C-alpha positions in Angstrom: 217.5 121.8 157.1 220.5 122.0 159.0 221.0 119.9 162.4 220.8 123.1 164.3 217.5 124.3 162.7 216.1 121.0 163.3 216.9 120.7 166.9 215.4 124.2 167.4 212.2 122.9 165.7 211.9 119.9 168.0 212.6 122.1 171.0 209.8 124.5 169.8 207.5 121.8 169.1 207.9 120.4 172.7 207.5 123.8 174.3 204.1 124.2 172.3 202.9 120.9 173.5 203.8 121.5 177.0 202.0 125.0 176.9 198.8 123.3 175.3 198.9 120.8 178.4 198.2 123.7 180.8 195.0 125.3 180.4 195.9 128.7 181.1 198.9 128.7 178.8 196.6 127.3 176.1 194.3 129.9 176.4 197.0 132.7 176.5 199.0 131.2 173.5 196.3 130.1 171.3 193.2 132.2 172.4 191.6 129.1 173.5 188.2 129.5 175.4 186.9 128.2 178.7 185.4 125.2 176.7 188.8 123.7 177.2 188.7 120.7 179.6 192.2 121.0 181.2 192.0 118.3 183.8 189.7 116.0 181.4 187.2 115.3 183.9 184.5 115.9 181.3 183.8 119.5 182.4 185.3 122.5 181.2 185.1 126.0 183.2 182.3 127.1 180.8 180.5 123.8 181.9 180.7 124.9 185.5 184.2 123.3 186.5 185.5 125.5 189.3 188.8 123.8 189.4 189.9 122.7 186.1 193.2 121.5 187.3 191.9 118.7 189.8 190.1 116.1 187.9 188.0 115.1 191.0 186.5 118.7 191.3 183.4 119.4 189.0 179.8 120.3 189.1 178.0 118.2 191.8 181.5 117.1 193.1 183.2 120.2 194.9 181.6 122.7 192.5 178.3 124.2 193.3 175.6 123.4 190.5 174.4 126.7 189.0 170.9 125.4 188.9 171.0 124.5 192.6 172.3 128.0 193.5 169.6 129.7 191.4 166.9 127.4 193.2 168.5 128.8 196.5 168.0 132.4 195.3 164.4 131.6 194.5 163.9 130.4 198.1 165.6 133.7 199.3 163.1 135.8 197.2 160.2 133.9 198.6 161.2 134.7 202.1 161.9 138.4 201.4 158.3 138.5 199.8 156.8 136.9 203.0 158.9 139.1 205.1 157.6 142.2 203.3 153.9 141.1 203.1 153.9 140.9 199.4 153.0 137.4 199.4 149.6 136.6 201.2 149.9 132.7 201.6 149.3 130.5 204.4 152.2 128.5 206.2 151.0 125.3 204.8 151.1 126.9 201.3 154.7 128.2 202.0 155.8 124.9 203.2 154.4 123.3 199.9 156.3 125.7 197.9 159.6 125.3 199.8 159.4 121.4 199.6 158.9 121.8 195.8 162.2 123.8 195.6 164.1 121.4 198.0 163.0 118.4 196.2 164.0 119.8 192.7 167.5 120.7 194.2 167.8 117.4 195.5 166.8 115.6 192.1 169.2 117.8 190.3 172.1 116.7 192.5 171.1 113.2 191.5 171.0 114.1 187.9 167.2 113.2 187.8 166.6 116.3 185.5 163.3 114.9 184.4 161.6 114.5 187.9 163.4 118.1 188.9 161.8 119.5 185.8 158.5 118.1 186.7 158.7 119.3 190.4 159.8 122.7 189.2 156.8 123.0 186.8 154.6 122.1 189.7 156.1 125.0 191.6 155.4 127.4 188.7 152.0 126.2 188.4 151.3 126.8 192.2 152.8 130.4 191.9 150.4 130.9 189.0 147.4 130.0 191.2 148.5 132.3 193.6 148.7 135.0 191.1 145.2 134.1 189.7 143.5 134.2 193.0 145.1 137.7 193.8 147.6 136.5 196.6 150.7 137.7 194.6 151.3 140.5 192.0 152.2 139.9 188.4 155.7 141.4 189.0 156.1 139.0 191.9 155.0 136.1 190.1 157.5 137.0 187.3 160.2 137.3 189.9 159.8 133.6 190.9 158.7 131.9 187.9 161.4 133.7 185.5 164.3 132.1 187.2 162.7 128.9 187.6 161.9 128.8 183.9 165.7 129.4 183.2 166.4 126.4 185.2 163.9 124.2 183.5 165.4 125.4 180.1 169.0 124.6 181.2 167.9 121.2 182.5 166.3 120.4 179.1 
């Protein structure tokens, strides 16, 4: 190989290495997926890293944790059901449900997934008891327990 061709190969190799080190260019050039961890913080964009260019930003630290966002959605849904008179429970029963969801959220934030799963199962058990006693319809029960089951499956 001629010296010019060797230099061209060296330059081309260097360009490829530089492009690989940049996540967006890696994805453009090599068809990489969002499973690539560009900032090497242990989380890829597919795993919830909302800023894959900053090692100090990842799920639980600067990025919202998807499970916590989903819990907030369940809380909002309960409030909507109460406001629309589709959920016939007392204020103490409502407080018990909300406490369970808030506790689960705190346990997820502290990476205590087993405890969070237990609390979320207790939430679903209480919702099922409300359904069995006629305080909530099957559609509304499923509206609340479905997302909670998804959170539990994710945490497992």
